[in-house]
TITOR-76019 format. One record per residue (C-alpha): residue number from 1; residue in three letters; x, y, z. Coordinates in Angstrom, 2 decimals. Example, Ala and Ser with C-alpha at 12.3 -4.5 7.8 and 13.67 -1.06 7.14 Angstrom:
{1 "ALA" {12.30 -4.50 7.80}},
{2 "SER" {13.67 -1.06 7.14}},
***
This chain:
{1 "UNK" {27.60 204.55 190.49}},
{2 "UNK" {26.03 208.18 190.25}},
{3 "UNK" {22.23 208.12 188.74}},
{4 "UNK" {19.47 210.70 188.77}},
{5 "UNK" {16.19 210.35 187.65}},
{6 "UNK" {14.57 212.97 185.68}},
{7 "UNK" {10.54 213.49 185.55}},
{8 "UNK" {9.24 215.97 183.34}},
{9 "UNK" {5.79 217.34 184.62}},
{10 "UNK" {3.05 220.22 183.45}},
{11 "UNK" {-0.02 219.94 185.95}},
{12 "UNK" {0.50 216.53 187.69}},
{13 "UNK" {-1.13 217.82 191.14}},
{14 "UNK" {-3.24 215.09 191.19}},
{15 "UNK" {-0.05 212.51 191.00}},
{16 "UNK" {3.02 214.39 192.24}},
{17 "UNK" {2.68 213.49 195.91}},
{18 "UNK" {2.48 209.64 195.14}},
{19 "UNK" {5.20 209.26 192.71}},
{20 "UNK" {7.62 210.96 193.56}},
{21 "UNK" {8.34 210.10 196.77}},
{22 "UNK" {7.94 206.44 195.79}},
{23 "UNK" {11.07 207.07 193.24}},
{24 "UNK" {12.92 208.69 195.52}},
{25 "UNK" {12.93 204.64 197.85}},
{26 "UNK" {14.95 203.79 194.68}},
{27 "UNK" {16.95 206.48 193.50}},
{28 "UNK" {17.44 209.09 196.23}},
{29 "UNK" {18.45 211.97 193.92}},
{30 "UNK" {15.78 213.05 191.44}},
{31 "UNK" {15.31 215.90 189.02}},
{32 "UNK" {11.74 217.35 188.41}},
{33 "UNK" {11.72 219.45 184.88}},
{34 "UNK" {8.37 221.90 185.65}},
{35 "UNK" {7.00 222.92 182.33}},
{36 "UNK" {4.99 225.65 183.30}},
{37 "UNK" {2.07 224.67 185.78}},
{38 "UNK" {-0.51 226.82 186.55}},
{39 "UNK" {-1.42 224.06 188.78}},
{40 "UNK" {-1.02 223.07 192.13}},
{41 "UNK" {2.48 221.27 191.23}},
{42 "UNK" {5.01 224.09 192.28}},
{43 "UNK" {3.41 223.92 195.87}},
{44 "UNK" {2.94 220.50 196.58}},
{45 "UNK" {6.89 220.00 194.87}},
{46 "UNK" {8.18 221.85 197.76}},
{47 "UNK" {5.95 220.12 199.84}},
{48 "UNK" {7.42 216.66 198.93}},
{49 "UNK" {11.22 217.87 199.07}},
{50 "UNK" {14.54 216.45 198.29}},
{51 "UNK" {14.38 217.60 194.88}},
{52 "UNK" {16.41 218.98 192.30}},
{53 "UNK" {13.30 221.37 190.89}},
{54 "UNK" {13.85 223.40 186.49}},
{55 "UNK" {11.50 225.73 186.46}},
{56 "UNK" {10.48 226.64 182.98}},
{57 "UNK" {8.09 230.12 183.46}},
{58 "UNK" {5.85 229.34 180.54}},
{59 "UNK" {5.44 225.57 178.41}},
{60 "UNK" {8.24 225.02 176.45}},
{61 "UNK" {7.41 221.28 175.65}},
{62 "UNK" {8.05 217.44 176.46}},
{63 "UNK" {11.33 217.16 174.44}},
{64 "UNK" {12.80 220.58 175.96}},
{65 "UNK" {11.68 219.48 179.55}},
{66 "UNK" {14.36 216.45 178.61}},
{67 "UNK" {17.10 218.31 176.98}},
{68 "UNK" {17.30 220.20 179.82}},
{69 "UNK" {17.37 217.25 182.25}},
{70 "UNK" {20.27 215.16 180.19}},
{71 "UNK" {21.86 219.42 180.12}},
{72 "UNK" {21.23 218.97 184.03}},
{73 "UNK" {23.18 215.44 184.24}},
{74 "UNK" {25.86 216.10 181.64}},
{75 "UNK" {27.36 219.92 184.32}},
{76 "UNK" {26.23 217.45 186.89}},
{77 "UNK" {28.79 214.80 185.97}},
{78 "UNK" {26.28 212.51 186.35}},
{79 "UNK" {26.96 208.73 185.20}},
{80 "UNK" {22.83 208.10 184.33}},
{81 "UNK" {19.85 209.54 183.82}},
{82 "UNK" {16.43 207.74 183.78}},
{83 "UNK" {13.91 209.60 182.30}},
{84 "UNK" {9.81 209.11 183.41}},
{85 "UNK" {6.61 210.36 183.44}},
{86 "UNK" {5.06 211.34 186.28}},
{87 "UNK" {1.37 210.70 185.14}},
{88 "UNK" {1.94 206.79 186.60}},
{89 "UNK" {1.96 205.58 183.23}},
{90 "UNK" {5.65 204.78 184.72}},
{91 "UNK" {5.79 202.75 187.57}},
{92 "UNK" {8.55 203.20 189.44}},
{93 "UNK" {8.79 199.85 190.65}},
{94 "UNK" {10.53 199.33 187.39}},
{95 "UNK" {12.99 201.81 187.91}},
{96 "UNK" {15.38 198.61 189.44}},
{97 "UNK" {14.89 196.96 186.37}},
{98 "UNK" {17.05 199.55 185.03}},
{99 "UNK" {19.08 199.60 187.47}},
{100 "UNK" {20.50 195.87 186.91}},
{101 "UNK" {20.58 196.85 182.33}},
{102 "UNK" {23.19 199.99 184.12}},
{103 "UNK" {24.78 198.07 186.13}},
{104 "UNK" {25.74 195.39 183.29}},
{105 "UNK" {27.69 198.29 181.37}},
{106 "UNK" {26.46 196.60 178.42}},
{107 "UNK" {24.68 199.82 176.67}},
{108 "UNK" {24.37 202.95 175.92}},
{109 "UNK" {20.45 203.61 176.17}},
{110 "UNK" {18.15 201.41 177.43}},
{111 "UNK" {14.30 201.75 176.42}},
{112 "UNK" {12.14 200.55 178.08}},
{113 "UNK" {8.98 199.10 175.54}},
{114 "UNK" {5.38 198.73 176.08}},
{115 "UNK" {5.87 196.02 173.78}},
{116 "UNK" {8.02 193.51 173.92}},
{117 "UNK" {6.52 191.42 176.61}},
{118 "UNK" {2.98 192.11 177.07}},
{119 "UNK" {1.04 191.09 179.84}},
{120 "UNK" {-3.05 190.52 181.06}},
{121 "UNK" {-2.69 193.07 182.93}},
{122 "UNK" {-2.00 195.76 179.75}},
{123 "UNK" {-4.25 198.47 179.68}},
{124 "UNK" {-5.34 198.78 175.28}},
{125 "UNK" {-3.92 201.89 174.13}},
{126 "UNK" {-6.05 204.24 171.94}},
{127 "UNK" {-6.25 202.64 168.40}},
{128 "UNK" {-4.70 205.67 166.85}},
{129 "UNK" {-1.97 206.28 168.99}},
{130 "UNK" {-1.05 202.72 168.77}},
{131 "UNK" {-1.09 202.36 165.42}},
{132 "UNK" {1.01 205.87 164.81}},
{133 "UNK" {3.76 203.97 166.85}},
{134 "UNK" {3.49 200.71 164.65}},
{135 "UNK" {4.00 203.04 161.72}},
{136 "UNK" {7.05 205.18 163.01}},
{137 "UNK" {8.34 201.94 165.38}},
{138 "UNK" {8.55 200.36 161.97}},
{139 "UNK" {10.27 202.96 159.77}},
{140 "UNK" {13.24 203.06 162.48}},
{141 "UNK" {13.65 200.28 162.09}},
{142 "UNK" {14.22 199.06 157.96}},
{143 "UNK" {16.28 202.84 157.69}},
{144 "UNK" {18.24 202.48 160.77}},
{145 "UNK" {18.67 198.92 161.29}},
{146 "UNK" {17.14 199.78 164.11}},
{147 "UNK" {16.10 196.40 166.64}},
{148 "UNK" {12.85 198.53 168.38}},
{149 "UNK" {9.48 197.62 169.22}},
{150 "UNK" {8.83 200.86 171.34}},
{151 "UNK" {9.65 203.68 169.20}},
{152 "UNK" {7.76 206.14 172.09}},
{153 "UNK" {7.95 205.19 175.32}},
{154 "UNK" {9.76 207.99 177.66}},
{155 "UNK" {10.84 205.12 180.51}},
{156 "UNK" {15.05 205.54 179.74}},
{157 "UNK" {17.54 204.87 181.37}},
{158 "UNK" {20.72 207.27 178.99}},
{159 "UNK" {24.58 206.96 180.03}},
{160 "UNK" {25.24 210.64 180.21}},
{161 "UNK" {29.04 210.63 178.96}},
{162 "UNK" {27.46 209.38 175.38}},
{163 "UNK" {24.51 212.43 175.46}},
{164 "UNK" {26.97 215.06 174.83}},
{165 "UNK" {27.33 213.29 171.63}},
{166 "UNK" {23.89 213.76 170.19}},
{167 "UNK" {22.08 216.45 168.25}},
{168 "UNK" {19.03 216.78 169.50}},
{169 "UNK" {17.37 219.67 169.33}},
{170 "UNK" {13.16 219.07 169.24}},
{171 "UNK" {11.46 220.58 172.12}},
{172 "UNK" {8.27 218.51 171.53}},
{173 "UNK" {6.59 214.99 171.42}},
{174 "UNK" {8.82 214.41 168.35}},
{175 "UNK" {12.31 214.56 170.31}},
{176 "UNK" {12.71 210.67 170.42}},
{177 "UNK" {12.23 210.48 166.56}},
{178 "UNK" {15.91 212.80 166.44}},
{179 "UNK" {17.24 210.90 169.43}},
{180 "UNK" {17.00 207.70 167.66}},
{181 "UNK" {18.99 208.65 164.91}},
{182 "UNK" {21.63 210.32 166.08}},
{183 "UNK" {22.27 208.07 169.02}},
{184 "UNK" {22.15 205.61 165.87}},
{185 "UNK" {24.83 207.94 163.86}},
{186 "UNK" {26.96 207.81 167.03}},
{187 "UNK" {27.02 203.81 167.30}},
{188 "UNK" {25.28 204.04 170.90}},
{189 "UNK" {24.47 200.83 172.14}},
{190 "UNK" {20.68 200.50 172.67}},
{191 "UNK" {18.93 197.81 174.52}},
{192 "UNK" {15.37 197.17 174.98}},
{193 "UNK" {13.28 196.09 178.87}},
{194 "UNK" {9.75 195.43 178.95}},
{195 "UNK" {7.81 197.89 180.69}},
{196 "UNK" {4.19 197.83 181.72}},
{197 "UNK" {1.70 199.10 179.01}},
{198 "UNK" {-1.07 201.55 181.24}},
{199 "UNK" {-3.19 204.36 179.97}},
{200 "UNK" {-5.36 206.09 182.56}},
{201 "UNK" {-6.82 208.74 180.93}},
{202 "UNK" {-6.83 207.24 177.53}},
{203 "UNK" {-8.04 210.33 176.27}},
{204 "UNK" {-5.71 212.90 177.58}},
{205 "UNK" {-4.37 215.59 175.35}},
{206 "UNK" {-1.07 215.93 173.32}},
{207 "UNK" {-2.04 219.48 173.33}},
{208 "UNK" {-2.74 221.77 170.91}},
{209 "UNK" {-3.05 220.49 166.83}},
{210 "UNK" {-1.24 217.35 167.90}},
{211 "UNK" {-4.37 215.97 169.39}},
{212 "UNK" {-5.45 215.46 165.47}},
{213 "UNK" {-4.39 212.52 164.53}},
{214 "UNK" {-3.26 213.89 161.27}},
{215 "UNK" {-1.44 216.26 162.01}},
{216 "UNK" {0.67 214.37 164.66}},
{217 "UNK" {1.51 211.64 162.15}},
{218 "UNK" {2.57 214.18 159.60}},
{219 "UNK" {4.42 216.21 162.10}},
{220 "UNK" {6.60 212.38 163.40}},
{221 "UNK" {7.33 212.10 160.04}},
{222 "UNK" {8.73 215.14 158.53}},
{223 "UNK" {10.84 215.25 162.05}},
{224 "UNK" {12.01 211.87 161.71}},
{225 "UNK" {12.77 212.65 157.64}},
{226 "UNK" {14.70 216.33 158.95}},
{227 "UNK" {16.92 213.67 160.96}},
{228 "UNK" {17.34 211.19 158.84}},
{229 "UNK" {17.94 214.14 156.15}},
{230 "UNK" {20.66 215.90 158.41}},
{231 "UNK" {22.60 212.63 159.80}},
{232 "UNK" {23.11 211.09 156.17}},
{233 "UNK" {23.74 214.16 154.39}},
{234 "UNK" {21.45 214.07 150.86}},
{235 "UNK" {18.22 214.06 149.90}},
{236 "UNK" {18.60 210.65 148.74}},
{237 "UNK" {18.86 209.71 151.81}},
{238 "UNK" {15.76 210.53 153.58}},
{239 "UNK" {12.40 207.91 154.26}},
{240 "UNK" {10.32 209.78 151.87}},
{241 "UNK" {12.47 208.75 148.63}},
{242 "UNK" {12.36 204.78 150.06}},
{243 "UNK" {9.01 204.75 149.89}},
{244 "UNK" {8.95 206.91 146.36}},
{245 "UNK" {7.02 209.90 147.67}},
{246 "UNK" {8.05 213.67 147.13}},
{247 "UNK" {10.03 215.17 150.09}},
{248 "UNK" {8.24 217.45 152.48}},
{249 "UNK" {8.95 220.96 152.88}},
{250 "UNK" {10.87 220.75 155.68}},
{251 "UNK" {13.36 218.21 154.16}},
{252 "UNK" {13.61 220.25 150.66}},
{253 "UNK" {14.75 223.55 152.89}},
{254 "UNK" {17.38 221.82 154.67}},
{255 "UNK" {18.27 220.22 151.46}},
{256 "UNK" {18.77 223.02 149.99}},
{257 "UNK" {20.65 225.09 152.46}},
{258 "UNK" {23.39 222.63 153.27}},
{259 "UNK" {23.83 222.63 149.33}},
{260 "UNK" {24.32 226.31 149.77}},
{261 "UNK" {26.66 225.66 152.62}},
{262 "UNK" {24.03 227.13 155.36}},
{263 "UNK" {23.88 225.66 158.46}},
{264 "UNK" {20.32 223.62 158.85}},
{265 "UNK" {19.25 224.87 162.27}},
***
């Protein structure tokens, strides 16, 4: 079985030499996507060695890093790609759990969940992050009839042959919302496995306006609205309508373009 682990990084000099070699113990082939780091991360990646590296000259976003990793796996004819973070929120020791689920050959996306099976060793997430995660997860469950407990965990395994079917364009942290909508639309088989809830730095920044709780919530909802509207092909299918509120401007723009026969992007 051909498996590659993809690790997006941005200024992770604190963790690289501890995390990456540990990942290589479980899966020798590792791809690191350096999203324009300005610290010593590029030099440390050279020191670790035996890596595939994609280097962005400027910061392009977490979602774009994953999209580039997906494209790499597709071009290299890999069968599976496992994605994980480098900041010790995802334990390399959990990789065998993903490999076991991959080996069962029953699923197309195997998603880690920090809330599926809580343990006494779990961290306490920042309340506002947990609240937004819970709200978005509930919307996805209702709108997509999707059994899901954690909408945003980046620790996942993907069957590469199915990734090319997904229309994902969101470059930022909201990328998983497009992923879920289009994965369900394409009939991908989704399965969750438990992973530990770890917050080493509860105050870690998203960057820019996303650090504002309400701005981040509205951004996530807007991306989700767009994905639902594009997928269902009509405004009435949007989550905005289901809660009795007016559609956001982004959704109205997409709907108007679709009525005029113009592309949505």
